N, C-alpha and C positions, 0 to 999 in steps of 0.2 A: 502495500500499500504505499509506503514511505516513497517506493522507488518511483511506482506512478508517479506523485502528488510533485516529488524532485523534476522528472521529466516534460510533466505539465507545464512547471516554472520554466525550466530551462526555452523551452521552447516558443512560451510569452515573450521571454527575454529576448527570444533570438528574431522574433517577428516586430518587436518594439522600436531594435535596433535597425531592422530593414528599412522599415516605415519612414524613420530618422534620417537617414542615409538618402532615400529618392528625395523626400520633402529637401533637404539640404540640395541635392545634385540640381531639382527644378527652379529653385530658389537660385543656384548660381548659374544655369541655363539663363533663365531669365533676366538675371544683373548683365548676363553678357551680351546679352541682344540688344538691352536696351542702350549697355555700352558703346557697343559697335553704331548704332542708330542716331545716337550723338554724334561718334566719330564721324558717320559717315557724311551729317550734316554740316558738321563745322568746315570738312575738306569741301563739300560745296560753296560753301561762302566763301570759303577762300578762295577755290577757284575761278566762282564766277565774274566774268569782265563785266557785266553791271547789276545793279537791283533788282532788277525785273526779268532776268534771263538765269536761267539754270544753269551746272557747267556744262560744255558741249563732254558729252561719250568720250572716254576715250578708245574707244574700235568704231567702226562704221557702222551703222545701222542700216541695214537693207530692206526698203517698204515693199511691202507685196500689193498695189491697187487694180482691184478687179475690174472697177468701171469708172465713167467720168463722176456719177452717183459716187462711188463709195469715196473718189478722190475728192470730194466737195464734202460729204461729211468726216473726212478724218483731216483737212485742213483749215475749214470754216470759221472755228474756232479763232485759229491761230492768225487769219487774215483780218478778223474783226478786232483783235488784241493789236493787232500793228496800225490797223486805222484808227484805234483810238490813241497811239501813241505817238504817229507820224502823220494823220491825216491822209492816207491813202485809202480808197473807196475800198472795201472790203470785196466788194464785185471786179473789180479792176484786177485787184490782186490776183483774186482765185481764176479770173480767167487766163491773166497772164501766163498763171501756173499750168493750167489746163493747156495752152496752147504750146507755150515753151517747152513743157515736158513730155510731150506728148501723153497727155492724161497720167502722167506719173511711170508711164510704163517706156519711154523712149530711151536709145542706149545710154546719153548724155545723164539723164537723171538717176538711171538707174547704176552707174556706174558712178558716180560722184555727188548725186542727193543734192545737183544745181538744177532749181526748177523753173530758174528764171533766164537761162543762157546767157549769164553774166561773166565776160572773159578777165580772163588773169589782170588786165592792164598795169601800169608803171605803179611800182610802189606795192601790189599785195605780198604779203610776206604768209600768207596761208599754205593750206597744202592746195594742191593743184593736178591736174590729168589733162591728158592730149584728145583731141577729139576734132574729126575734120568738121568745118561746118562752112563759112566761105572762102575759107581756107584749107589745105589739108595741114591735119598737125596743129590747129589752134590751140592755145592754152586757156585752160576753162579752170573755174575755182571750184575745190571740192570740199564738201560737208559732211561729217560724220552722222549729221540729225539733218531732213529738211528743214526743221524749226529755224535753224541758223540760215537756211539759204533763203527763205521768208525774210528774216532781220536784216540781212544783207542785202534784199531788195530795197526795203524801207528806207537805210542809208544811203543807198546807192541813189534815188531818188532825191533823198532831200539835202544833199551834200554838193549836188552837179547844178551849177546857176542856170544850165539850157534846159534843167527843170521846173524851174520858179515859176514861172507863170501860173503851173497846172494849180498849183496850191492858191492859187485867187479862186478857182472854178467852187463852186460849191459842191459837196462832197458823196450828194445824190448826180449829179451829171457826170455818169460815166459814160456816154457819148462824148463828150468833151473832153473827157480824161482818155479815150482811145484814140481820137483823134491827134492830139496834143502832143502824145507819146511818140506818134510815129512823125509829127512835124518835128519836133524836138530831137530826133534822130535814133529812137531805141533801134529801131527795127528797117531794116531796107526794106521789106515787104511792101510796097500800094497800096496791097487788099491788107495789111494788120488792123488797121480799125474797125472795118467791116467785121472780122475776125471775130475779135476781142466783143463787139456789141451782137453780132451771131451767139456767141457761148454763154454772153448774159442774160439773152432775151431767153434763149432756148430751154435754159437752165433755173432761170429765175435767178440770178445772183445779187441782182438789185436790191432783193427781201432782207440780205444782209447788212445795204447800207442803212434800210430803214428801221430795223432795229435798232442799231445804233443812236438812230435819230431818236428814238424813245429815250434813251438815256440820258443824262445831264451834257452829251456830245452836244457840241458848239461848231460851225462852221467858223473858221478861221485862215488865216492864210498861214502857213509854217514859213518861218524866216528860214532857208538853208544858208545854213555855216557855209557854204561854199564860197557866200559873198563878202564873207570878212575873214580876216587872217587872226580874229583873237576868240577863244572859247571861254566862257565863264562856267566853271566847274560846278556841277550840278551833284546833289547825294548819289552817292551811286560810284560817280565817276572815277577812275582809276587810270595810269598812264597807259596801262595794257588797253584796256578799253578804249580811250581817245586814240592810241595808236590806230587800231584796227578803225575805226570810223573815219579818222582822217587818211586813213594809208601810208602812215608815217611810222618808222622802227620807235622804240620807245629812247633808246640811244639818241634819237635825230630828238624829239620831244625835249630830252634834258639839256640836249648840248644847245636849242635854241633858243632855253629860258634859262638856261645859268641854274638848272636846279641840282643841289648838292646831293639828292635822293630822289627817293619816289614817292614822296608824301606827297597830297595835295589836302587839299582845304577851300571846302564849300566858300562859293564866292570869288575864291581865286582867277584871275585873268592868266589865261595861259595861250600862245602863240603857237599858232597851226599853219601849214602851206594853205593857199588857197586852191 
């Protein structure tokens, strides 16, 4: 009888010990997951070039788009966010994306995530690839995620003086924007405006412009930084983000402004190239 009681006690102590170990193991695993999430969030914050953009993935993300409707569903919100930040109609951004990327399935889009056919141009320091376009083996910008192609499209239009007149149009005037892009030299195709207008009307893309109009968004001209050689530092600006925006290297910016380090202050005036 004593042996049976002793055996029951030993088994009970063993079970309690196992439960305790499991509970400690679960707590430790939960703590590690939370720590990893905090570290990941901190790293993303450190790597991000601007306050409103997450860090670009370190590896190339390939998107599989099934149809024009799938493309619109995938990138409509991105186009609207760019509209609110830069004043370019979401309908125009989506139509250009559809046309330039072949509905997201074109060869250039698939291998570079470049949805707007933006070439390297002088001063581009990002990744790139070669593709046959007007000439054989031309240099095109490459992004690890299409979202950065959309942002670069916004920056491209707002930092070149030849597009400045477009921002005097109402953001619901997609026809004016389509014709203006051709006039400013975005594309050489004489039917470029008609193609954009056709896509906008076929898929009702102008509804995304009207949705933004229902918010507190106001029609206003965007001052293109290409018209000035001074940038006023805003919250979230870093030398790296400014180097991307103005197509200059960080070293060029530091030398031009006699900066002893990379620290910036809100309201600080930074000289940039026109």
